[in-house]
Kinemage of the C-alpha trace (Angstrom):
@kinemage 1
@onewidth
@group {chain A} dominant
@subgroup {mainchain}
@vectorlist {calphas} color= white
{ca met a 1} P 0.000 0.000 0.000
{ca glu a 2} L 1.361 3.385 -0.971
{ca arg a 3} L 1.828 6.010 1.706
{ca thr a 4} L 1.400 9.765 1.440
{ca leu a 5} L 3.621 12.332 3.134
{ca leu a 6} L 1.594 15.090 4.818
{ca leu a 7} L 3.276 18.499 4.978
{ca asn a 8} L 2.222 21.470 7.060
{ca gln a 9} L 1.498 24.807 5.438
{ca gly a 10} L 5.218 25.656 5.486
{ca tyr a 11} L 6.208 22.424 3.639
{ca glu a 12} L 7.570 20.651 6.718
{ca pro a 13} L 6.694 16.947 7.098
{ca ile a 14} L 4.281 16.261 9.943
{ca ser a 15} L 2.883 12.809 9.275
{ca val a 16} L 2.574 9.840 6.973
{ca ile a 17} L -1.011 9.016 6.028
{ca ser a 18} L -2.737 6.562 3.719
{ca trp a 19} L -3.485 7.645 0.170
{ca arg a 20} L -7.201 7.171 0.962
{ca lys a 21} L -6.978 9.739 3.779
{ca ala a 22} L -5.079 12.078 1.435
{ca ile a 23} L -7.853 11.805 -1.193
{ca cys a 24} L -10.486 12.543 1.478
{ca leu a 25} L -8.556 15.617 2.671
{ca phe a 26} L -8.172 16.760 -0.923
{ca thr a 27} L -11.873 16.420 -1.743
{ca leu a 28} L -12.714 18.328 1.453
{ca gly a 29} L -10.439 21.177 0.300
{ca lys a 30} L -8.018 20.813 3.220
{ca val a 31} L -4.870 19.893 1.266
{ca glu a 32} L -3.279 20.403 -2.105
{ca val a 33} L -1.519 17.588 -3.919
{ca val a 34} L 2.163 18.481 -4.351
{ca glu a 35} L 3.554 15.223 -5.793
{ca thr a 36} L 1.881 12.139 -7.237
{ca tyr a 37} L 2.778 8.534 -7.941
{ca thr a 38} L 2.196 7.122 -11.448
{ca arg a 39} L -0.654 4.862 -10.294
{ca asp a 40} L -4.245 5.970 -10.966
{ca ile a 41} L -7.090 5.869 -8.456
{ca arg a 42} L -10.428 5.334 -10.177
{ca ser a 43} L -13.950 5.908 -8.956
{ca val a 44} L -17.150 5.674 -10.960
{ca gln a 45} L -16.842 9.261 -12.222
{ca leu a 46} L -13.290 10.410 -11.422
{ca val a 47} L -9.697 9.412 -11.990
{ca phe a 48} L -6.977 10.688 -9.632
{ca lys a 49} L -3.243 10.146 -9.630
{ca met a 50} L -2.313 8.553 -6.307
{ca pro a 51} L -1.005 11.354 -4.057
{ca ala a 52} L 2.594 10.962 -2.866
{ca val a 53} L 2.919 14.312 -1.049
{ca val a 54} L 0.125 16.617 0.115
{ca arg a 55} L 0.324 20.002 1.858
{ca leu a 56} L -2.183 21.429 4.320
{ca leu a 57} L -3.762 24.644 3.036
{ca tyr a 58} L -4.452 26.017 6.506
{ca his a 59} L -2.227 26.345 9.545
{ca ile a 60} L -3.050 23.881 12.276
{ca lys a 61} L -2.147 24.782 15.816
{ca arg a 62} L -0.456 21.867 17.488
{ca val a 63} L -1.229 21.324 21.149
{ca lys a 64} L 1.963 21.261 23.175
{ca lys a 65} L 2.009 18.138 25.307
{ca glu a 66} L 4.189 17.321 28.250
{ca val a 67} L 7.116 15.042 27.569
{ca arg a 68} L 6.204 11.511 28.619
{ca phe a 69} L 8.400 10.123 31.381
{ca cys a 70} L 10.040 6.943 30.091
{ca arg a 71} L 13.501 5.435 29.879
{ca gln a 72} L 14.126 6.526 26.278
{ca asn a 73} L 13.178 10.141 27.024
{ca val a 74} L 15.445 10.200 30.102
{ca leu a 75} L 18.297 8.884 27.934
{ca ala a 76} L 17.535 11.521 25.278
{ca arg a 77} L 17.403 14.335 27.866
{ca asp a 78} L 20.817 13.264 29.207
{ca arg a 79} L 22.152 12.743 25.657
{ca trp a 80} L 22.973 9.068 26.315
{ca arg a 81} L 25.725 10.099 28.758
{ca cys a 82} L 26.323 8.924 32.285
{ca gln a 83} L 25.602 11.905 34.526
{ca tyr a 84} L 28.345 10.825 36.943
{ca cys a 85} L 31.379 9.990 34.787
{ca gly a 86} L 30.236 11.675 31.541
{ca ala a 87} L 30.843 8.600 29.370
{ca lys a 88} L 28.661 8.188 26.278
{ca lys a 89} L 27.687 4.536 26.050
{ca pro a 90} L 25.310 2.337 24.063
{ca thr a 91} L 21.779 2.122 25.444
{ca ser a 92} L 22.395 -1.448 26.600
{ca glu a 93} L 25.113 -0.200 28.973
{ca leu a 94} L 23.030 2.607 30.497
{ca thr a 95} L 20.515 2.544 33.312
{ca tyr a 96} L 18.580 5.209 35.052
{ca asp a 97} L 19.431 6.065 38.605
{ca his a 98} L 17.436 7.639 41.432
{ca val a 99} L 19.518 10.600 42.671
{ca ile a 100} L 17.809 10.304 46.047
{ca pro a 101} L 17.315 6.535 46.415
{ca lys a 102} L 13.783 5.227 46.811
{ca ser a 103} L 14.813 3.755 50.173
{ca gln a 104} L 15.504 7.331 51.333
{ca gly a 105} L 12.190 8.690 50.052
{ca gly a 106} L 13.194 9.479 46.463
{ca lys a 107} L 10.492 9.474 43.811
{ca thr a 108} L 10.562 8.179 40.243
{ca cys a 109} L 10.161 11.492 38.418
{ca trp a 110} L 12.045 13.771 36.012
{ca glu a 111} L 13.661 15.732 38.854
{ca asn a 112} L 15.092 12.631 40.605
{ca ile a 113} L 16.176 10.351 37.729
{ca val a 114} L 19.413 10.577 35.749
{ca thr a 115} L 21.147 8.374 33.197
{ca ala a 116} L 24.010 6.361 34.691
{ca cys a 117} L 26.355 3.757 33.307
{ca val a 118} L 26.190 0.356 34.955
{ca gln a 119} L 29.547 0.883 36.717
{ca cys a 120} L 28.628 4.274 38.236
{ca asn a 121} L 25.188 3.051 39.241
{ca ala a 122} L 26.789 0.097 41.048
{ca ser a 123} L 29.360 2.398 42.738
{ca lys a 124} L 26.683 4.819 43.931
{ca ala a 125} L 24.522 1.916 45.102
{ca asn a 126} L 21.784 2.852 47.559
{ca arg a 127} L 23.237 6.260 48.482
{ca thr a 128} L 22.865 9.869 47.418
{ca pro a 129} L 25.678 11.271 45.245
{ca ala a 130} L 27.056 13.183 48.258
{ca gln a 131} L 27.036 10.037 50.413
{ca ala a 132} L 28.828 8.125 47.641
{ca gly a 133} L 31.365 10.927 47.022
{ca met a 134} L 30.089 11.413 43.463
{ca arg a 135} L 29.040 14.575 41.648
{ca leu a 136} L 26.299 15.014 39.076
{ca arg a 137} L 27.369 16.645 35.812
{ca arg a 138} L 23.930 18.241 35.347
{ca pro a 139} L 20.961 18.350 37.706
{ca pro a 140} L 17.926 16.390 36.530
{ca val a 141} L 15.095 18.601 35.238
{ca arg a 142} L 11.793 18.118 33.462
{ca pro a 143} L 12.560 18.663 29.752
{ca ala a 144} L 10.847 21.519 27.953
{ca trp a 145} L 11.255 20.060 24.448
{ca val a 146} L 8.492 18.188 22.744
{ca pro a 147} L 9.014 16.486 19.395
{ca ile a 148} L 6.807 18.183 16.799
{ca phe a 149} L 6.674 14.979 14.827
{ca thr a 150} L 8.345 11.633 14.796
{ca leu a 151} L 8.751 9.871 11.486
{ca gln a 152} L 10.720 6.692 11.406
{ca ile a 153} L 11.634 6.375 7.768
{ca ser a 154} L 15.071 5.445 6.574
{ca gln a 155} L 16.357 7.111 3.452
{ca ser a 156} L 16.551 3.749 1.707
{ca ser a 157} L 12.812 3.075 2.189
{ca met a 158} L 11.703 6.654 1.494
{ca pro a 159} L 9.775 7.063 -1.766
{ca glu a 160} L 11.599 9.159 -4.359
{ca ala a 161} L 8.737 11.697 -4.418
{ca trp a 162} L 9.380 12.562 -0.737
{ca arg a 163} L 13.109 13.307 -0.996
{ca asp a 164} L 12.744 17.011 -1.830
{ca tyr a 165} L 10.649 17.521 1.313
{ca cys a 166} L 12.977 15.667 3.680
{ca tyr a 167} L 16.130 17.502 2.594
{ca trp a 168} L 17.457 18.631 5.970
{ca thr a 169} L 18.428 15.192 7.235
{ca ala a 170} L 19.482 11.892 5.784
{ca glu a 171} L 17.083 10.068 8.080
{ca leu a 172} L 13.962 11.239 9.848
{ca val a 173} L 13.758 9.574 13.226
């Protein structure tokens, strides 16, 4: 099944939708077709080229959501670096650590969790950084960033018609 890239009014990619949804948006006057595939879509009275890229005609205001607390977002906030030794390691070698241990009343929240490598987490054990003689590189804070969109499309699987609209990066992730 062919997919259609949906652009905002300023030609930035915001989503991947089905070609059926793109046709519906087009017939409702909400998008313009920017690029098409060679395949035809036929109805009883009409013939359309299958849309490859469509652009919204009107600005849509996106609701800013809070960043969801999860392991991957903690790792992203800390840039995949141990907040004790500063080492950048693969995800498999990183854990998250309670700055104030749960046994001492620490909560599992943005302001009390940091990324730590397995070695530093084991050294700190069930103590605060001060009790363990360790120092945090950056204090843990609730992130203010929110991804506007997340498209997981590798350049190798991206349709040719989309390439002009995904020019700023080799891969959208």
